[in-house]
Structures are given as C-alpha cells and as structure tokens.
C-alpha positions as CSV (number, residue, x, y, z in Angstrom):
1,X,-0.2,-18.3,-39.1
2,X,-3.9,-19.3,-38.9
3,X,-5.1,-21.8,-36.3
4,X,-6.4,-25.2,-37.4
5,X,-9.5,-25.7,-35.3
6,X,-10.1,-29.3,-36.3
7,X,-8.5,-30.7,-33.1
8,X,-10.6,-30.1,-30.0
9,X,-10.8,-31.5,-26.5
10,X,-13.6,-32.1,-24.0
11,X,-16.0,-29.4,-23.0
12,X,-14.0,-26.8,-20.9
13,X,-14.4,-26.9,-17.1
14,X,-14.1,-23.1,-16.9
15,X,-15.3,-20.4,-19.3
16,X,-12.6,-19.4,-21.8
17,X,-13.3,-15.7,-21.1
18,X,-12.1,-16.2,-17.5
19,X,-8.9,-17.8,-18.7
20,X,-8.2,-15.0,-21.2
21,X,-9.0,-12.3,-18.7
22,X,-6.7,-13.8,-16.1
23,X,-3.9,-14.2,-18.7
24,X,-4.3,-10.6,-20.0
25,X,-4.4,-9.3,-16.4
26,X,-0.9,-10.6,-15.8
27,X,-1.7,-13.9,-14.1
28,X,0.2,-16.0,-16.7
29,X,3.2,-17.6,-15.1
30,X,6.6,-17.5,-16.7
31,X,7.4,-20.8,-18.4
32,X,3.8,-22.1,-18.3
33,X,4.5,-24.7,-21.0
34,X,6.4,-27.8,-19.6
35,X,7.7,-31.1,-20.9
36,X,7.1,-34.1,-18.7
37,X,9.3,-37.1,-18.3
38,X,6.9,-39.2,-20.3
39,X,7.4,-36.8,-23.3
40,X,4.0,-35.0,-23.0
41,X,3.6,-31.3,-22.8
42,X,1.4,-29.6,-20.3
43,X,0.2,-26.0,-20.3
44,X,-0.9,-24.1,-17.2
45,X,-3.0,-21.0,-16.7
46,X,-5.1,-19.3,-14.0
47,X,-8.7,-18.2,-13.6
48,X,-10.6,-16.7,-10.7
49,X,-11.3,-20.1,-9.1
50,X,-7.9,-21.7,-9.3
51,X,-5.3,-23.4,-11.6
52,X,-6.2,-24.5,-15.1
53,X,-4.3,-27.2,-17.1
54,X,-4.2,-28.7,-20.6
55,X,-2.2,-32.0,-21.3
56,X,-1.1,-33.6,-24.5
57,X,-2.8,-37.0,-25.0
58,X,0.4,-38.4,-26.4
59,X,3.9,-37.0,-27.2
60,X,3.6,-34.7,-30.2
61,X,-0.2,-35.0,-30.5
62,X,-2.6,-32.3,-31.5
63,X,-5.2,-33.8,-29.2
64,X,-5.0,-32.4,-25.7
65,X,-7.1,-33.0,-22.6
66,X,-8.5,-29.9,-20.9
67,X,-8.9,-27.3,-19.8
68,X,-9.1,-28.9,-16.4
69,X,-9.8,-26.8,-13.4
70,X,-8.1,-27.3,-10.0
71,X,-10.1,-25.1,-7.6
72,X,-8.2,-23.4,-4.7
73,X,-10.2,-21.8,-1.9
74,X,-9.3,-18.2,-1.4
75,X,-7.2,-18.2,-4.6
76,X,-5.5,-14.8,-5.2
77,X,-5.1,-15.5,-8.9
78,X,-1.3,-15.4,-9.6
79,X,1.1,-18.4,-9.4
80,X,4.6,-19.4,-10.4
81,X,6.0,-22.8,-11.2
82,X,9.2,-24.7,-11.6
83,X,10.2,-28.2,-12.6
84,X,12.8,-30.3,-10.7
85,X,15.2,-32.9,-12.0
86,X,12.6,-35.7,-11.4
87,X,10.1,-33.9,-13.6
88,X,7.9,-32.9,-10.7
89,X,6.2,-29.6,-11.3
90,X,6.0,-27.3,-8.3
91,X,3.5,-24.5,-7.9
92,X,3.5,-21.5,-5.6
93,X,0.8,-19.0,-5.1
94,X,-1.1,-17.0,-2.5
95,X,-4.5,-17.5,-1.0
96,X,-6.7,-15.3,1.2
97,X,-7.5,-16.7,4.7
98,X,-8.9,-15.2,7.8
99,X,-6.5,-15.3,10.6
100,X,-3.4,-15.4,8.4
101,X,-0.9,-12.5,8.8
102,X,-2.3,-9.8,6.6
103,X,-5.1,-12.2,5.6
104,X,-2.7,-13.9,3.1
105,X,-0.6,-17.0,3.2
106,X,1.8,-18.6,0.7
107,X,0.8,-22.1,-0.6
108,X,2.5,-24.7,-2.7
109,X,1.4,-27.8,-4.5
110,X,3.0,-30.5,-6.7
111,X,2.2,-32.4,-9.9
112,X,4.2,-35.6,-9.7
113,X,3.3,-37.1,-13.0
114,X,2.0,-35.6,-16.3
115,X,-1.8,-35.6,-16.4
116,X,-2.2,-36.8,-12.8
117,X,-4.1,-34.7,-10.2
118,X,-2.2,-32.1,-8.2
119,X,-1.2,-32.9,-4.6
120,X,-2.8,-31.0,-1.8
121,X,-2.1,-27.2,-1.5
122,X,-0.1,-26.7,1.6
123,X,0.5,-23.5,3.5
124,X,4.1,-22.4,4.1
125,X,3.3,-19.3,6.1
126,X,3.9,-15.6,5.5
127,X,7.2,-13.9,6.3
128,X,5.7,-10.5,6.2
129,X,3.2,-10.1,9.1
130,X,1.5,-6.7,9.1
131,X,2.8,-4.3,11.7
132,X,2.5,-0.6,12.4
133,X,5.4,1.7,11.5
134,X,7.4,2.8,14.5
135,X,6.5,6.4,15.4
136,X,9.2,8.9,14.8
137,X,11.5,6.5,13.1
138,X,12.1,6.0,9.4
139,X,12.6,2.6,7.8
140,X,16.4,2.7,8.0
141,X,16.2,3.4,11.7
142,X,13.6,0.8,12.5
143,X,15.2,-1.9,10.4
144,X,19.0,-2.2,10.2
145,X,20.5,-1.7,6.9
146,X,21.3,-5.1,5.4
147,X,23.9,-6.5,3.2
148,X,21.9,-6.0,0.0
149,X,21.5,-2.3,0.8
150,X,25.0,-1.6,1.9
151,X,26.5,-3.4,-1.2
152,X,23.8,-2.8,-3.9
153,X,21.2,-0.2,-3.4
154,X,22.8,3.0,-2.0
155,X,22.2,4.9,-5.2
156,X,18.4,4.7,-4.9
157,X,17.8,4.6,-1.1
158,X,16.9,8.3,-0.8
159,X,14.0,8.1,-3.2
160,X,12.9,4.7,-2.0
161,X,13.1,5.8,1.6
162,X,10.8,8.7,0.8
163,X,8.3,6.4,-0.7
164,X,8.4,4.0,2.3
165,X,8.0,7.0,4.7
166,X,5.1,8.6,2.9
167,X,2.6,6.9,5.2
168,X,1.0,4.9,2.5
169,X,0.5,1.2,3.1
170,X,3.3,-1.0,1.8
171,X,2.5,-2.7,-1.5
172,X,1.5,-6.4,-1.3
173,X,4.3,-9.0,-1.4
174,X,5.7,-10.1,-4.7
175,X,4.8,-13.4,-6.2
176,X,6.2,-16.4,-4.3
177,X,8.8,-18.3,-6.2
178,X,9.6,-22.0,-5.9
179,X,13.2,-23.1,-6.6
180,X,14.2,-26.8,-6.4
181,X,17.9,-27.6,-6.3
182,X,19.7,-30.8,-7.2
183,X,19.7,-32.3,-3.7
184,X,15.9,-32.5,-3.6
185,X,15.6,-29.4,-1.4
186,X,12.8,-26.9,-2.2
187,X,13.3,-23.2,-1.6
188,X,10.4,-20.8,-1.3
189,X,11.3,-17.2,-2.0
190,X,9.2,-14.1,-1.7
191,X,9.7,-10.3,-1.5
192,X,8.1,-7.1,-0.2
193,X,9.1,-3.6,-0.9
194,X,10.3,-1.8,2.3
195,X,11.0,-5.1,4.0
196,X,13.2,-7.3,1.7
197,X,13.5,-10.8,0.3
198,X,12.8,-13.8,2.5
199,X,13.2,-17.5,1.8
200,X,12.4,-20.8,3.5
201,X,13.8,-24.2,2.6
202,X,12.3,-27.7,2.8
203,X,15.1,-30.2,2.9
204,X,15.0,-33.5,1.0
205,X,13.9,-35.3,4.1
206,X,10.8,-33.0,4.3
207,X,11.9,-30.9,7.3
208,X,11.2,-27.2,6.9
209,X,13.7,-24.5,8.1
210,X,12.9,-21.0,9.3
211,X,12.5,-18.0,7.1
212,X,15.9,-16.6,6.1
213,X,16.6,-12.9,5.3
214,X,18.1,-12.1,1.9
215,X,18.1,-8.4,2.5
216,X,17.2,-6.2,-0.5
217,X,14.9,-3.8,1.4
218,X,14.0,-1.8,-1.7
219,X,13.2,-4.9,-3.7
220,X,10.7,-4.5,-6.5
221,X,9.0,-7.5,-8.0
222,X,9.6,-11.2,-7.4
223,X,13.1,-12.8,-7.2
224,X,14.4,-14.2,-10.5
225,X,15.4,-17.9,-10.1
226,X,17.7,-20.1,-12.0
227,X,18.9,-23.7,-11.5
228,X,21.8,-25.2,-13.4
229,X,21.9,-28.6,-14.9
230,X,24.2,-29.6,-12.0
231,X,21.5,-28.6,-9.6
232,X,23.0,-25.4,-8.2
233,X,20.4,-22.7,-7.5
234,X,20.8,-19.0,-7.7
235,X,18.5,-15.9,-7.9
236,X,18.5,-12.1,-8.4
237,X,16.8,-9.7,-5.9
238,X,15.9,-6.8,-8.1
239,X,15.5,-3.1,-7.1
240,X,15.3,0.2,-8.9
241,X,18.6,0.6,-10.8
242,X,20.0,-2.9,-10.4
243,X,19.9,-6.2,-8.6
244,X,21.8,-8.2,-6.0
245,X,23.0,-11.7,-6.9
246,X,22.6,-14.7,-4.6
247,X,23.6,-18.3,-5.2
248,X,24.8,-21.6,-3.8
249,X,28.4,-22.7,-3.9
250,X,27.1,-26.2,-4.5
251,X,23.7,-27.9,-4.6
252,X,22.3,-28.0,-1.1
253,X,24.5,-25.3,0.4
254,X,23.2,-22.1,1.9
255,X,22.6,-19.1,-0.4
256,X,25.2,-16.4,-0.1
257,X,25.6,-12.9,-1.6
258,X,27.7,-13.0,-4.8
259,X,27.6,-9.4,-5.9
260,X,25.4,-6.8,-7.5
261,X,24.8,-5.2,-10.8
262,X,23.7,-1.8,-12.0
263,X,21.1,-1.7,-14.6
264,X,17.8,0.0,-15.3
265,X,15.0,-2.5,-16.0
266,X,11.2,-2.6,-16.4
267,X,9.9,-4.2,-13.2
268,X,8.5,-7.7,-13.7
269,X,10.2,-8.4,-17.0
270,X,13.0,-10.7,-15.8
271,X,13.7,-14.2,-17.0
272,X,16.7,-16.6,-17.0
273,X,18.3,-19.5,-18.7
274,X,21.4,-21.6,-18.3
275,X,23.4,-20.8,-21.4
276,X,26.7,-22.6,-20.5
277,X,27.8,-25.3,-18.0
278,X,26.9,-23.7,-14.6
279,X,26.5,-20.3,-16.2
280,X,23.2,-18.4,-16.2
281,X,22.1,-15.5,-18.5
282,X,19.4,-13.2,-17.2
283,X,17.1,-11.2,-19.5
284,X,15.0,-8.1,-18.9
285,X,13.6,-5.0,-20.7
286,X,15.2,-1.6,-20.8
287,X,12.8,1.1,-19.7
288,X,13.8,3.4,-22.6
289,X,12.2,1.3,-25.4
290,X,11.3,-2.0,-23.9
291,X,14.1,-3.8,-25.8
292,X,15.5,-7.0,-24.4
293,X,18.8,-6.9,-22.4
294,X,20.9,-10.0,-21.6
295,X,23.4,-10.2,-18.8
296,X,25.7,-12.8,-17.4
297,X,26.8,-12.2,-13.8
298,X,29.5,-14.9,-14.2
299,X,31.6,-13.4,-17.0
300,X,34.4,-15.4,-18.6
301,X,37.8,-15.0,-17.0
302,X,39.4,-11.7,-17.8
303,X,36.1,-10.1,-19.0
304,X,33.6,-7.9,-17.1
305,X,29.9,-8.6,-17.1
306,X,28.2,-6.5,-19.8
307,X,24.7,-5.5,-20.7
308,X,23.9,-6.9,-24.1
309,X,21.0,-5.5,-26.2
310,X,18.9,-8.0,-28.2
311,X,16.2,-5.9,-29.8
312,X,12.6,-6.6,-29.3
313,X,11.7,-2.9,-28.7
314,X,8.1,-2.4,-27.7
315,X,7.6,-5.9,-26.3
316,X,6.0,-6.4,-22.9
317,X,6.7,-8.7,-20.0
318,X,9.5,-11.3,-19.6
319,X,10.7,-13.2,-22.7
320,X,10.4,-17.0,-22.9
321,X,13.7,-18.7,-23.4
322,X,14.7,-22.1,-24.8
323,X,17.9,-23.6,-26.3
324,X,18.0,-25.9,-29.3
325,X,20.2,-26.7,-32.3
326,X,19.5,-24.7,-35.5
327,X,21.5,-25.6,-38.6
328,X,23.9,-27.6,-36.4
329,X,24.5,-24.7,-34.0
330,X,23.5,-24.4,-30.3
331,X,21.1,-21.4,-30.3
332,X,19.0,-19.5,-27.8
333,X,15.5,-18.9,-28.9
334,X,13.5,-16.0,-27.4
335,X,9.7,-15.6,-27.5
336,X,7.9,-12.4,-26.5
337,X,4.6,-10.6,-26.7
338,X,5.2,-7.8,-29.1
339,X,4.0,-4.3,-29.2
340,X,0.8,-5.3,-31.1
341,X,0.0,-8.0,-28.6
342,X,1.2,-10.8,-30.9
343,X,3.9,-13.4,-30.3
344,X,7.3,-12.7,-31.8
345,X,10.3,-14.9,-32.0
346,X,14.1,-14.4,-32.3
347,X,17.1,-16.7,-32.2
348,X,20.9,-16.3,-32.0
349,X,24.0,-18.4,-31.3
350,X,24.0,-19.2,-27.6
351,X,26.1,-16.6,-25.7
352,X,26.7,-14.9,-29.1
353,X,24.6,-11.8,-28.3
354,X,27.1,-9.7,-30.2
355,X,25.7,-11.1,-33.5
356,X,22.3,-9.5,-32.8
357,X,18.8,-10.8,-33.3
358,X,15.9,-10.3,-35.8
359,X,12.4,-10.6,-34.4
360,X,9.6,-12.1,-36.5
361,X,5.9,-12.2,-35.8
362,X,4.6,-15.8,-35.5
363,X,0.9,-15.4,-34.7
364,X,-2.2,-13.4,-34.0
365,X,-3.0,-11.4,-30.9
366,X,-2.7,-13.4,-27.7
367,X,-3.9,-13.0,-24.1
368,X,-1.0,-12.6,-21.8
369,X,2.4,-14.0,-22.4
370,X,3.1,-16.7,-25.0
371,X,5.2,-19.7,-23.9
372,X,8.0,-21.8,-25.3
373,X,9.4,-25.3,-24.7
374,X,11.0,-28.2,-26.4
375,X,8.7,-31.2,-27.2
376,X,9.5,-34.9,-27.0
377,X,11.4,-34.8,-30.3
378,X,13.5,-31.8,-29.2
379,X,11.6,-29.5,-31.5
380,X,10.7,-25.9,-30.4
381,X,7.0,-25.7,-29.5
382,X,5.3,-22.4,-28.9
383,X,1.9,-21.8,-27.3
384,X,-0.4,-19.0,-26.6
385,X,-3.9,-18.4,-25.1
386,X,-6.1,-16.6,-27.6
387,X,-8.6,-13.8,-26.8
388,X,-11.3,-16.4,-26.3
389,X,-9.3,-18.3,-23.7
390,X,-8.4,-21.2,-26.1
391,X,-5.0,-22.9,-26.1
392,X,-3.1,-22.7,-29.5
393,X,0.1,-24.6,-30.2
394,X,2.6,-24.4,-33.1
395,X,5.6,-26.7,-33.6
396,X,8.9,-26.2,-35.3
397,X,8.9,-27.7,-38.8
398,X,11.5,-30.6,-38.7
399,X,11.8,-30.5,-42.5
400,X,13.1,-26.9,-42.4
401,X,16.8,-26.4,-41.5
402,X,16.1,-23.1,-39.9
403,X,13.5,-22.0,-37.3
404,X,10.2,-22.3,-39.2
405,X,6.9,-23.3,-37.7
406,X,3.9,-25.2,-38.9
407,X,0.3,-23.8,-38.5
408,X,-1.2,-22.9,-35.2
409,X,-3.5,-25.7,-33.9
410,X,-6.2,-25.0,-31.4
411,X,-5.9,-27.8,-28.9
412,X,-8.2,-26.7,-26.0
C-alpha cells in the first residue's frame, strides 16, 4: 500500500533521521501504539534525547499532532510501556547518572491523559550494584542456587556458568518492565544475566516496597509481562532453553513461581496477549527459522501445554498482537516485521492455532517494529515508522468482511 502524504502535522521537534535510527537500532518498544480512554490513538518512539510522541487530533482522524519530544537527561535510549485499567500509560527506561550504581538508574514516568504532558521521570533505583567477583569462587558458590535454577534451568547451567566465570564483565541489565495490576499497584521488573530477575512494587497508596528476588540467574532478556482483564499480573523469566513462569493468585497478591517450560527461542522476541478469561498466550520466535511459536502455560483441564507453530519464518523481533472480530469470529491478529523489513500480518481464530496462519505483506520497508492496536471504532489499526522517521498509519476497512486495510497515511 502506498502512503497518502496529504495529511501532515506541525514541524517535527526532532529530526526524523534520529527517530528512524533509534527504531531500526532496536529502541522501539513493544506495543508502542495505544488507545486512550478518550478514543484517541497515541504512538511512541525514542531518539537520542528522549521520548517521542504522536497523538490523534480526534478519534479516527488522519490529522495527528507530533512528533513531540520529551527530553530526558542521561537518556539511555530504550524504553518499555504499559497501560493500566484507568488508561494511564506508564513508561520505564534507564538513564545514566554519576553516582548511581554502575552509573545507571531505572526511571519511570506516567501519561495520565491522552495528549497531556508526561509526569516527572522518577528514579526507582538499581537492583544490580556493580561488585567484584569473589576470588576463587564460581557464581554458583558465591550466590546460592535459587528456585528458578533448581526448577527450571539445570539443563543449561554448565554452559551458562562457563560464560559467567570467563572473567568478562556481566552484560548490562535487561530493559526494565512496568507491570500495573488491577489493584492500582505498579510493579517494576528488570533482569541481569548472572544475577537474576528483580522486582519492586509501588502499592496503590504510593508506598514502595523493597526489591524482591525472582531468581532466574541465567536470565536472558527482559521479563515478558501480561495482565488479565481481571487485573491479575504474571510474567515469564526467560533463559536459554526455556522460561520460568511467575504470577499472582489474585490481583494485588505476591508473585509466586508457577512452573517452567522447555523451549528454544530467539532472545528478545517474546510478546503476550490474554486470549481467554484469565488465560495468557505467549509468543516467540524459534531459532531454526524465525517462525512464530505460541504457548499457553495454563492449558485446558486434561491437556498439556504445547508449542504451537504459526508460520512467519524469517521475521524478526516480537510480534504485535491484537484481538478483534472478523466475519463474526473472535480472532487473534499478529503483526510482524518480515524478512524483507516490511510489515506482514496474519490472523486466526483465537486459541485455534491448529488451523494455521497465512502471512500477507501490508506495506513498504519500515524502521524497527510495526505496531498494532484497535481504534475507537474497534477496527484494527497498524502503524509503522518509515525510513525517514515519519509515522504511517493504516486502518481496517469497515466495508470489508475480512481483514483488509485502507491506504497508508503519513500522519507525522
């Protein structure tokens, strides 16, 4: 589809080349297109100076405001975001600061209303202070083996331990993840290979707790969060060859270890979606061909969780996921950056992975990951950043009974 360049916005506050470079360099957050409570969509990106935002001028409009720049001193470039039941959008990132442990600290900010300024970026600390390795002791001796290792990672410990004992500096921490639950509590989760996963909770009354240890010493990449419609939060701690599964028994309760899975996956390709009442489906890419795999830790009674292939070979990064009705059926829609760098889309009956998928290209080459959301009408809307750093949007054609899209429109 070709872009309609008739709709434009105000002069950009940041050069498009910086936006495109950051997106292509991996700084695009999963789920960077969000629907606000007032029915307007907002798109988010990063650049070297801070966070970038575009906002619909009205629900369903092809006139958007932006890109607006929200500078962050010491900005490290990458961020994640989540939206709570009130429609607030929470951001988590990292900034460089002299005097902070390792020179880095985790920060969070909030957008309370669509189009309004972000709140102040606040530091939440760093659970991974730099420290020297203990002489003559390997990582298993200097740090006790935790629950995640004893129950989930024995098959890869020998190789991982050799890497950790090689004397090379530990890799930097994974991206911090913000995870709001249904009680108004906010959980900050982050990871570091050779140390594990850590989390800190701010209760609904604003009081912060201490950092909690979620084990997973050989964790690779950020945790993979999911919140159900009932407000119960859960997440995966991923490692080479599988992941451990943590979750709440009810909104507001402590996280507990719920099990583990064995699966090979490309690091950094995980995403998630609630596909049934209280049931989450996780997606990632298989290292053999980059094809998409779906997995539900909570299998129906009498069934074992299974790895379910969904095609998409050659794609890169995590898939975007949305649910909508197509032809009267509840369907899950997947959006990926394909092997040629262009957005591709697929759909299938929700939790009907056995029916398979067919991937179709839906646009030209994009910078970074495309994004997907429902708009104010409930129509599927897809967005991408082009190679010039402009924002392009295409919407589901309401006159078509299937999943067809109108032309791409450059909106910012």
